[in-house]
C-alpha positions in Angstrom: -14.3 -53.7 11.3 -11.3 -52.8 13.3 -11.7 -51.8 16.8 -9.8 -48.6 16.2 -10.1 -46.0 13.4 -8.7 -43.1 12.2 -10.9 -39.8 12.3 -10.8 -40.1 8.3 -12.1 -43.6 8.3 -14.7 -42.4 11.4 -16.1 -39.7 9.8 -17.0 -41.9 6.8 -18.6 -44.2 8.2 -20.7 -41.7 10.3 -21.3 -39.1 7.4 -19.6 -36.3 9.5 -16.4 -34.2 8.9 -13.1 -34.6 10.2 -13.2 -31.7 12.3 -16.8 -32.6 13.9 -14.8 -35.7 15.4 -12.1 -32.8 16.5 -14.5 -30.8 18.5 -16.4 -33.9 19.8 -12.8 -34.8 21.4 -12.2 -31.5 22.2 -15.1 -31.3 24.4 -14.5 -34.8 26.1 -17.7 -36.0 24.3 -15.8 -38.8 22.3 -12.5 -40.4 23.5 -9.5 -40.6 21.3 -6.0 -42.2 21.5 -2.8 -41.0 20.1 -0.7 -43.3 18.5 2.8 -41.7 17.5 2.9 -37.8 17.2 0.9 -37.5 14.6 -2.0 -40.8 14.7 -5.4 -40.2 16.5 -7.5 -43.1 16.5 -11.3 -43.4 18.2 -13.0 -46.4 19.4 -15.3 -47.8 17.2 -17.6 -48.6 20.5 -17.3 -45.2 21.3 -18.5 -43.9 18.1 -21.5 -46.0 18.2 -22.1 -44.8 21.1 -21.7 -41.2 20.2 -23.5 -41.4 17.3 -26.5 -43.9 17.8 -29.6 -43.1 16.8 -32.4 -40.8 18.8 -35.3 -42.5 19.1 -38.4 -40.6 17.6 -41.8 -40.4 19.0 -43.2 -42.9 16.7 -40.2 -45.5 18.1 -41.5 -44.5 21.6 -44.5 -44.8 21.0 -44.4 -48.6 19.5 -42.0 -49.5 22.6 -44.6 -48.9 24.8 -47.5 -50.8 22.9 -45.3 -53.8 22.6 -44.5 -53.5 26.5 -48.2 -53.3 27.1 -49.1 -56.0 25.2 -46.1 -58.3 26.8 -47.8 -57.8 30.7 -49.3 -60.6 32.1 -52.4 -59.2 33.4 
């Protein structure tokens, strides 16, 4: 995957609309760079950070259980 994506590519990858990405950029939650007059690109790593999954209660419970089982005492 390229390091930079267009808004259309980023929207398709993450299942959101281009307008959603534009709102995130306007609010400062997503960084973007302008290349030329009309080209707006976002970095893949910034997208992944913004759209990373939020852990559910089950995920947290499982992580805590694993941490308890790995304790040496």
